[in-house]
RODO-2510 file (C-alpha; in nm, 4 decimals, decimal comma):
residues 389
     n   res          X          Y          Z
     1     m    17,7535     3,4999     6,4209
     2     f    17,9442     3,2454     6,6380
     3     g    17,9133     2,8462     6,7818
     4     i    18,0356     2,4652     6,7124
     5     v    17,7200     2,3584     6,5491
     6     r    17,7303     2,4969     6,1787
     7     p    17,5596     2,2890     5,9488
     8     c    17,5421     2,2336     5,5770
     9     r    17,1931     2,2967     5,4199
    10     h    17,2544     1,9744     5,2155
    11     r    17,3038     1,7485     5,5029
    12     l    16,9631     1,9385     5,6906
    13     g    16,7250     1,9017     5,3499
    14     e    16,4949     2,1777     5,2614
    15     k    16,1960     2,0883     5,5981
    16     l    16,4798     2,0545     5,8305
    17     t    16,6879     2,3607     5,6332
    18     a    16,3278     2,5237     5,6747
    19     q    16,2726     2,4616     6,0688
    20     w    16,6608     2,5803     6,1560
    21     t    16,6178     2,9346     5,8933
    22     a    16,3138     2,9534     6,1703
    23     h    16,4960     2,9498     6,4817
    24     l    16,7833     3,1306     6,4091
    25     c    16,5719     3,4112     6,2328
    26     g    16,3138     3,4171     6,5378
    27     l    16,6393     3,4209     6,8155
    28     c    16,7460     3,6925     6,5925
    29     l    16,3942     3,9208     6,6144
    30     a    16,3517     3,8353     6,9998
    31     l    16,6932     3,9544     7,0627
    32     r    16,6075     4,2928     6,8525
    33     g    16,1990     4,2875     7,0070
    34     d    16,3216     4,3413     7,3588
    35     h    16,6537     4,4655     7,3499
    36     g    16,7191     4,6674     7,0233
    37     q    16,9234     4,6532     6,7139
    38     l    17,2600     4,6131     6,8717
    39     a    17,1231     4,2874     7,0321
    40     r    17,1244     4,0944     6,7277
    41     i    17,4906     4,0795     6,7076
    42     v    17,5090     3,8118     6,9656
    43     t    17,2557     3,5886     6,7948
    44     n    17,4404     3,2764     6,7133
    45     y    17,3965     2,8769     6,6287
    46     d    17,4262     2,7073     6,9683
    47     g    17,1960     2,9704     7,1292
    48     l    16,9090     2,8591     6,8812
    49     l    16,9383     2,5255     7,0116
    50     i    16,7242     2,6414     7,3209
    51     s    16,4470     2,7319     7,0950
    52     v    16,4966     2,4522     6,8694
    53     l    16,4610     2,1770     7,1854
    54     t    16,1880     2,3751     7,3323
    55     e    15,9471     2,3413     7,0601
    56     a    16,0791     2,0101     7,0087
    57     q    15,9155     1,8771     7,3315
    58     a    15,6238     2,1348     7,3187
    59     d    15,2387     2,0494     7,2327
    60     p    15,0995     2,1766     6,8989
    61     g    14,8917     2,5030     6,9287
    62     g    15,0857     2,5499     7,3171
    63     s    15,2780     2,9262     7,3539
    64     t    15,5653     2,8374     7,1069
    65     g    15,4769     2,8472     6,7197
    66     r    15,5599     3,0436     6,4483
    67     r    15,4745     3,3891     6,2876
    68     t    15,5500     3,5307     5,9467
    69     a    15,8450     3,8188     5,9826
    70     g    15,8850     4,0734     5,7149
    71     p    16,1527     4,1244     5,4450
    72     c    16,5312     4,0822     5,5778
    73     p    16,8491     4,1402     5,4100
    74     l    16,9978     3,8167     5,5339
    75     r    16,7107     3,5917     5,3642
    76     g    16,7488     3,8069     4,9967
    77     m    16,4749     4,0327     5,1104
    78     r    16,1553     3,7853     5,1916
    79     t    15,9561     3,7476     5,4631
    80     a    15,9646     3,4342     5,6262
    81     s    15,8017     3,2171     5,9074
    82     v    15,9936     3,2467     6,1959
    83     a    16,0074     3,0874     6,5520
    84     h    15,8401     3,3395     6,8212
    85     g    15,7419     3,2543     7,2005
    86     e    15,8863     3,1864     7,5437
    87     g    16,1830     2,9221     7,3860
    88     a    16,3087     3,1467     7,1320
    89     r    16,2988     3,4769     7,4067
    90     l    16,4943     3,1744     7,6257
    91     a    16,7279     3,1532     7,3596
    92     a    16,8013     3,5322     7,3725
    93     a    16,8694     3,5792     7,6930
    94     v    17,1044     3,2470     7,7053
    95     s    17,2661     3,3993     7,4013
    96     l    17,2890     3,7721     7,5622
    97     v    17,4615     3,6680     7,8928
    98     l    17,6864     3,3798     7,7141
    99     a    17,8184     3,6579     7,4695
   100     s    17,8538     3,8912     7,8231
   101     a    18,1300     3,6352     7,8800
   102     k    18,2866     3,6297     7,5750
   103     v    18,3323     3,9534     7,5558
   104     r    18,4982     3,9509     7,9211
   105     d    18,7025     3,6859     7,8421
   106     h    18,8730     3,8400     7,5334
   107     v    18,8606     4,1708     7,6952
   108     a    19,0668     3,9795     8,0151
   109     d    19,2968     3,7901     7,7328
   110     g    19,3673     4,1501     7,5704
   111     d    19,2661     4,0033     7,2188
   112     g    19,2999     4,2650     6,9302
   113     l    19,1605     4,6143     6,9774
   114     l    19,0313     4,4985     7,3541
   115     a    19,4262     4,5552     7,4627
   116     r    19,3260     5,0253     7,4268
   117     r    19,2110     5,0482     7,8011
   118     p    18,9237     5,2624     7,5865
   119     v    18,7926     5,0169     7,3790
   120     a    18,8445     4,7874     7,6460
   121     l    18,6147     4,9765     7,8883
   122     a    18,3515     5,0602     7,6178
   123     a    18,3299     4,6344     7,5680
   124     r    18,3290     4,6098     7,9184
   125     r    17,9921     4,8367     7,9537
   126     v    17,8720     4,6770     7,6502
   127     a    17,8920     4,3252     7,8430
   128     a    17,7266     4,4513     8,1592
   129     g    17,4300     4,5640     7,9274
   130     w    17,3921     4,2666     7,8176
   131     d    17,3624     4,1078     8,1169
   132     r    17,0802     4,3027     8,2706
   133     a    16,9225     4,2439     7,8907
   134     g    16,9843     3,8525     7,9737
   135     a    16,8293     3,8867     8,3026
   136     r    16,5414     4,1021     8,2049
   137     t    16,4428     3,8521     7,9203
   138     g    16,5210     3,5174     8,1511
   139     s    16,2949     3,6685     8,4271
   140     d    16,0010     3,7186     8,1727
   141     v    15,9961     3,3430     8,0849
   142     g    16,0735     3,2584     8,4372
   143     f    16,4698     3,1689     8,3897
   144     d    16,7340     3,2993     8,6965
   145     t    17,0015     3,3892     8,4752
   146     a    17,1726     3,4331     8,7952
   147     v    17,3264     3,0264     8,7210
   148     l    17,4436     3,1861     8,3943
   149     v    17,6201     3,4797     8,6065
   150     d    17,8088     3,2597     8,8672
   151     a    17,9023     3,0333     8,6124
   152     v    18,1408     3,3371     8,4337
   153     d    18,2440     3,4552     8,7088
   154     r    18,3766     3,1546     8,8281
   155     q    18,5449     3,0923     8,4826
   156     t    18,8183     3,3506     8,5659
   157     g    18,9122     3,2220     8,8891
   158     i    18,9679     2,8959     8,7918
   159     e    19,0973     2,9362     8,4789
   160     s    19,4088     3,1989     8,7478
   161     l    19,4574     2,8882     8,9266
   162     a    19,4767     2,6314     8,6460
   163     g    19,8043     2,5380     8,5699
   164     p    20,0471     2,2362     8,4607
   165     g    19,8354     1,9085     8,5945
   166     t    19,4522     2,0382     8,6356
   167     p    19,1944     1,8698     8,4875
   168     i    19,1255     2,0159     8,1929
   169     l    18,7087     1,9013     8,3200
   170     t    18,7825     2,1444     8,6361
   171     v    18,8435     2,4247     8,3502
   172     t    18,5004     2,3682     8,1930
   173     e    18,2959     2,2934     8,4737
   174     p    18,1378     2,6510     8,4731
   175     t    18,0503     2,6460     8,0871
   176     e    17,8527     2,2624     8,1914
   177     t    17,6533     2,4132     8,4570
   178     a    17,5743     2,7145     8,2540
   179     t    17,4349     2,4915     7,9363
   180     a    17,2748     2,2020     8,1574
   181     a    17,0527     2,4778     8,3202
   182     a    16,9422     2,6228     8,0103
   183     f    16,8785     2,2526     7,8195
   184     a    16,6789     2,1148     8,1289
   185     y    16,4630     2,4834     8,1408
   186     t    16,3768     2,3820     7,8060
   187     a    16,1847     2,0980     7,9281
   188     v    16,0117     2,3397     8,1983
   189     l    15,9011     2,5827     7,9629
   190     a    15,7519     2,3052     7,6742
   191     g    15,5587     2,1658     8,0331
   192     r    15,7642     1,8548     8,0383
   193     p    15,9491     1,8390     8,3898
   194     r    16,0257     1,4734     8,2827
   195     n    16,2698     1,5588     8,0660
   196     a    16,4956     1,8135     8,2821
   197     a    16,7136     1,5425     8,4036
   198     p    16,8300     1,4056     8,0438
   199     l    16,8151     1,7249     7,9082
   200     a    17,0439     1,8767     8,2049
   201     e    17,3050     1,6032     8,1234
   202     a    17,2725     1,7059     7,7417
   203     g    17,3596     2,0393     7,8138
   204     r    17,6446     1,9657     8,0238
   205     l    17,8254     1,7303     7,8066
   206     f    17,7405     2,0009     7,4955
   207     g    17,8976     2,2994     7,7361
   208     r    18,2117     2,0624     7,7816
   209     l    18,2445     1,9873     7,4172
   210     a    18,1683     2,3671     7,3213
   211     h    18,4465     2,4766     7,5958
   212     l    18,7274     2,1666     7,4311
   213     l    18,6561     2,2333     7,0694
   214     d    18,6813     2,6437     7,1085
   215     a    19,0262     2,5463     7,3113
   216     v    19,1251     2,3822     7,0089
   217     e    19,0749     2,6180     6,7397
   218     d    19,1803     2,8613     6,9663
   219     r    19,4898     2,6678     7,0657
   220     e    19,7521     2,7745     6,7871
   221     a    19,6359     3,1436     6,7646
   222     d    19,6554     3,1740     7,1163
   223     a    19,9916     3,0219     7,0982
   224     v    20,1314     3,2935     6,9038
   225     s    19,9199     3,5894     7,1113
   226     g    20,0250     3,4483     7,3930
   227     a    19,6718     3,4338     7,4974
   228     w    19,5461     3,1675     7,8145
   229     n    19,4210     2,8427     7,6419
   230     p    19,2959     2,5994     7,8668
   231     l    19,4508     2,2918     7,6769
   232     t    19,8157     2,4608     7,7357
   233     a    19,7869     2,5816     8,0594
   234     t    19,6413     2,2643     8,1481
   235     g    19,9348     2,0352     7,9420
   236     t    19,6135     1,8298     7,8041
   237     s    19,6933     1,6769     7,5105
   238     l    19,5122     1,7130     7,1832
   239     d    19,4446     1,2833     7,1922
   240     e    19,2915     1,4009     7,5366
   241     a    19,1092     1,6883     7,4243
   242     r    18,9692     1,4574     7,1177
   243     r    18,9054     1,1538     7,3556
   244     l    18,6537     1,4007     7,5852
   245     a    18,5185     1,5283     7,2473
   246     d    18,4243     1,2070     7,1357
   247     d    18,2873     1,0968     7,4636
   248     a    18,1187     1,3825     7,4946
   249     v    17,9193     1,3367     7,1646
   250     h    17,8199     1,0036     7,2554
   251     g    17,6711     1,1126     7,6059
   252     i    17,4695     1,3589     7,4406
   253     r    17,3494     1,1011     7,1941
   254     l    17,2544     0,8698     7,4866
   255     a    17,1196     1,1171     7,6781
   256     l    16,8427     1,2311     7,4728
   257     r    16,7310     0,9122     7,4148
   258     e    16,5805     0,9515     7,7632
   259     a    16,3834     1,2791     7,6438
   260     e    16,0355     1,2720     7,5229
   261     f    15,9743     1,4840     7,2074
   262     t    15,6865     1,5656     7,0305
   263     d    15,8822     1,6441     6,6909
   264     g    16,2637     1,5877     6,7772
   265     g    16,3910     1,5512     6,4389
   266     l    16,6068     1,8873     6,3849
   267     a    16,7066     1,8800     6,7579
   268     h    16,8198     1,4756     6,6677
   269     r    16,9984     1,6323     6,3789
   270     l    17,1874     1,8941     6,5460
   271     l    17,2719     1,7526     6,8257
   272     v    17,3304     1,3774     6,6986
   273     h    17,4507     1,4284     6,3204
   274     e    17,6189     1,7585     6,3712
   275     l    17,7823     1,7462     6,7078
   276     p    18,0400     1,4726     6,5034
   277     n    18,1119     1,7596     6,2033
   278     s    18,1874     2,0024     6,4750
   279     v    18,4269     1,7920     6,6540
   280     r    18,6209     1,6084     6,3318
   281     r    18,5985     2,0017     6,2138
   282     a    18,7893     2,1200     6,4897
   283     f    19,0337     1,8847     6,5009
   284     g    19,1159     1,9192     6,1103
   285     t    18,9539     1,6612     5,9700
   286     p    18,7158     1,7679     5,6392
   287     s    18,3735     1,7189     5,7579
   288     c    18,1729     1,9008     5,3833
   289     a    18,2041     1,6856     5,0295
   290     h    17,9415     1,7744     4,8364
   291     g    17,7428     2,0750     4,7123
   292     s    17,4337     2,1999     4,9307
   293     h    17,1667     1,9880     4,7126
   294     p    16,9874     1,6702     4,8458
   295     y    17,0673     1,3347     4,7306
   296     a    16,9757     1,3135     4,3213
   297     p    16,9416     0,9470     4,1553
   298     p    17,1892     0,9848     3,8658
   299     g    17,0279     1,1300     3,5274
   300     a    16,8143     1,3104     3,7778
   301     p    16,7636     1,6853     3,7035
   302     g    17,0368     1,8668     3,8782
   303     a    17,2324     1,5203     3,9622
   304     p    17,6007     1,4784     3,7367
   305     g    17,5421     1,3718     3,4493
   306     g    17,1251     1,4969     3,4319
   307     p    16,9960     1,7428     3,2805
   308     t    17,0318     2,1015     3,3851
   309     p    16,7623     2,2034     3,5664
   310     p    16,5148     2,4252     3,4084
   311     e    16,5762     2,8547     3,5567
   312     p    16,3286     3,0133     3,7231
   313     p    16,1868     3,3137     3,5533
   314     r    16,4237     3,5977     3,5374
   315     r    16,3688     3,8943     3,7575
   316     d    16,4119     4,2319     3,7301
   317     r    16,8386     4,3319     3,8630
   318     r    16,8325     4,5120     4,2102
   319     g    16,9810     4,8418     4,2426
   320     l    17,3235     4,8510     4,3812
   321     l    17,3048     4,8840     4,7507
   322     a    17,0072     4,6455     4,7064
   323     g    17,2034     4,3921     4,5929
   324     c    17,4540     4,5647     4,8581
   325     a    17,2577     4,3828     5,1117
   326     v    17,1370     4,0917     4,9720
   327     w    17,5012     3,9790     4,9045
   328     l    17,5794     4,0700     5,2584
   329     g    17,3195     3,8981     5,4087
   330     l    17,4240     3,5822     5,1941
   331     a    17,7941     3,6332     5,3211
   332     c    17,6573     3,6094     5,6581
   333     t    17,4604     3,3238     5,6673
   334     c    17,7030     3,1185     5,4513
   335     q    17,4795     3,1058     5,1711
   336     l    17,7762     3,1867     4,9206
   337     c    18,0070     2,9064     5,0243
   338     c    17,6921     2,6143     5,0716
   339     g    17,3623     2,7113     4,9475
   340     t    17,1922     2,7644     4,6341
   341     y    17,0935     3,1607     4,5876
   342     e    17,0090     3,3956     4,3738
   343     d    17,2961     3,6327     4,2614
   344     p    17,2229     4,0087     4,4706
   345     w    17,2221     4,1847     4,1643
   346     t    17,0877     4,0002     3,8514
   347     r    16,8760     3,7691     4,0468
   348     e    17,0171     3,4523     3,9034
   349     r    17,0625     3,1081     4,0363
   350     k    17,3668     3,0144     4,1739
   351     e    17,5239     2,7205     4,3372
   352     g    17,7948     2,8099     4,6411
   353     c    18,1424     2,7602     4,5773
   354     l    18,1136     2,4283     4,7620
   355     h    17,8969     2,2918     4,5338
   356     n    18,1616     2,1199     4,3149
   357     c    18,4013     2,0337     4,5993
   358     d    18,5794     1,7361     4,5538
   359     c    18,7005     1,6283     4,8590
   360     d    18,5936     1,2906     4,9606
   361     c    18,5595     1,2672     5,3438
   362     c    18,2697     1,1138     5,2977
   363     d    17,9884     1,0687     5,0894
   364     c    17,6035     1,1424     5,0784
   365     c    17,4923     0,9155     5,3269
   366     e    17,7688     1,0247     5,5945
   367     c    17,4776     1,1365     5,8547
   368     c    17,3370     0,7839     5,8448
   369     n    17,7145     0,5574     5,8845
   370     c    17,8360     0,7491     6,1451
   371     c    17,6635     0,5842     6,3952
   372     n    17,5338     0,3345     6,2468
   373     c    17,1570     0,4922     6,1534
   374     g    16,8766     0,3203     6,1590
   375     g    17,0117    -0,0393     6,3309
   376     e    16,9051    -0,2178     6,6303
   377     d    17,1399     0,0074     6,8873
   378     g    17,1579     0,2900     6,6227
   379     c    17,1343     0,6235     6,6823
   380     c    16,8367     0,6638     6,4797
   381     s    16,6327     0,3726     6,6192
   382     g    16,2903     0,4671     6,6555
   383     c    16,3107     0,8291     6,5573
   384     d    16,2010     1,0265     6,2963
   385     c    16,4550     1,2499     6,1882
   386     g    16,4503     1,2173     5,8054
   387     c    16,7381     0,9720     5,8240
   388     d    16,6317     0,7472     5,5468
   389     c    16,9204     0,8289     5,2662
***
């Protein structure tokens, strides 16, 4: 899993967490259904935004919807209602092409095992296969992935010419172009062509933000390994990168106000409330200060000082191998750190290790305070994102 939008479940709440998980599983299953098991490794948190945006604009009963998926280790061997349809398939196509670009970028930088020629050759073949697979799925839903491939190809040339004094936005432009095209096409799939322009702007700024945050997070490691980094190569300071990142977050918020959504709660939460947390995380400012449960009033079950919630009925223990599979799924989905889950073997109720986190960077209403939520000019004015804490 990779991506800059990695929400904690306690901030999403039960309803939005269920929706977010449905899109994540829907993307994973769309990749498997069209391209086989190996393709599932490109499942990523940012790619599911395409599915989220498509459904947020779609009319109920349209080509997007839900289906029941079978048990999966990543869901604790439970069935689940997952997103399916053209939005999930578009997300799969975009994820494949952009994952291919990421692999080729690592090959070009000679990162880790990819510095070895046989491994690099195999990685290039996998990346080429993902390009073809993404193009097939994109064609099936009417989206031409050539704009993504062109952006990827131009990126290498731009980086080779960049040096001190080159504007950092020159380097981020291909990523901006690719994500703008993907975001805008969700409006076409959902039958809302008027949304294409504001969503293209939101996508452009999201691509800029993703590129900047990736560069910030990799800056020190790239300096040690000697790998190319856009901030170092162009001489862009962290202060300037932070200014551009904050501007992008603000611009995305304004662009989303211009789009019309049928049910934009999850899209709004991810792109308006979670992106500032992504920026703080990349620049070293913690953004998670409490556990995975929604806020409970003092004295209520589950609240500090309140009675202990009743344990669910004890179930039969899982076997060794089944428990190991469930543990792997919990680890991959961050539930071991930031969620409430069943012990993989005993099925006892457990809390993630961040449940008792005592950092004081935010409080339970941080999501509202971050942008004057609900005020006359607040980012949540008139929206139905569940920001009522």
